[in-house]
C-alpha positions as CSV (number, residue, x, y, z in Angstrom):
1,X,13.6,54.0,26.6
2,X,10.7,53.0,28.8
3,X,8.2,54.0,26.2
4,X,10.0,51.8,23.6
5,X,9.8,48.8,26.0
6,X,6.1,49.4,26.7
7,X,5.4,49.7,22.9
8,X,7.2,46.5,22.2
9,X,5.2,44.7,24.9
10,X,2.0,46.0,23.6
11,X,2.8,45.0,20.0
12,X,3.7,41.5,21.2
13,X,0.5,41.1,23.3
14,X,-1.8,42.6,20.6
15,X,-0.4,40.5,17.8
16,X,-2.6,37.9,16.0
17,X,-3.7,35.0,18.1
18,X,-3.3,31.5,16.6
19,X,-6.1,29.4,18.1
20,X,-6.5,25.7,17.5
21,X,-9.7,24.7,15.7
22,X,-11.5,21.4,15.6
23,X,-14.6,20.1,13.9
24,X,-16.9,17.2,14.7
25,X,-18.4,15.5,11.7
26,X,-20.5,12.6,10.4
27,X,-19.3,10.4,7.6
28,X,-20.2,7.2,5.8
29,X,-18.8,4.4,3.7
30,X,-20.9,2.2,1.3
31,X,-20.9,-1.5,0.6
32,X,-21.3,-2.4,3.4
33,X,-22.8,0.8,4.9
34,X,-20.8,2.1,7.8
35,X,-21.5,5.4,9.7
36,X,-18.9,7.3,11.8
37,X,-18.8,10.2,14.1
38,X,-15.3,11.8,14.3
39,X,-13.3,14.8,15.4
40,X,-10.6,16.4,13.3
41,X,-8.3,19.4,13.6
42,X,-8.8,22.0,10.9
43,X,-6.9,25.0,9.8
44,X,-7.4,28.2,11.8
45,X,-8.7,29.9,8.7
46,X,-11.4,27.2,8.3
47,X,-12.9,27.4,11.8
48,X,-16.5,27.6,10.7
49,X,-18.6,24.5,9.7
50,X,-18.8,25.4,5.9
51,X,-15.0,26.0,5.5
52,X,-14.2,23.0,7.7
53,X,-16.4,20.8,5.5
54,X,-14.3,21.8,2.4
55,X,-11.1,20.9,4.2
56,X,-12.4,17.6,5.7
57,X,-14.2,16.2,2.6
58,X,-10.9,15.6,0.8
59,X,-9.1,14.1,3.7
60,X,-12.0,11.7,4.4
61,X,-12.4,10.8,0.7
62,X,-8.8,9.8,0.5
63,X,-9.5,7.2,3.2
64,X,-12.7,6.0,1.5
65,X,-15.2,8.0,3.6
66,X,-17.9,10.4,2.4
67,X,-18.4,13.5,4.6
68,X,-22.1,13.8,5.4
69,X,-21.9,16.9,7.6
70,X,-19.8,19.0,9.9
71,X,-21.8,19.3,13.1
72,X,-19.8,22.1,14.7
73,X,-16.4,23.8,15.1
74,X,-14.8,24.5,18.4
75,X,-11.5,25.1,20.3
76,X,-9.4,22.7,22.3
77,X,-11.7,23.1,25.3
78,X,-14.3,20.9,23.5
79,X,-12.0,17.9,22.8
80,X,-12.5,16.1,26.1
81,X,-16.2,15.8,25.9
82,X,-16.1,14.4,22.4
83,X,-13.2,12.0,22.6
84,X,-15.2,8.9,23.9
85,X,-18.0,9.4,21.3
86,X,-15.5,9.7,18.4
87,X,-13.6,6.5,19.4
88,X,-11.2,5.5,16.6
89,X,-12.1,8.6,14.6
90,X,-10.8,11.0,17.2
91,X,-8.2,13.2,15.5
92,X,-7.6,10.5,12.9
93,X,-8.2,12.5,9.7
């Protein structure tokens, strides 16, 4: 019985970890030209700059923005240092 309990605990602890993922990006709008720096949450499976760009491009385009670049991807520990710089574009898209 104790072995079964230990096995169940190990399976629970060793299961897949779902980590939050965020990306900071640069985007623009034309006529008149507007540039923006923002931070957005992306899917865990898109937690690299290239994959995050694919996910963010559509979201931003729907709001009239063109994605210029994804600067980096990071976990929740990086949110605080980026919030002031992102301003209104912090977790907006």
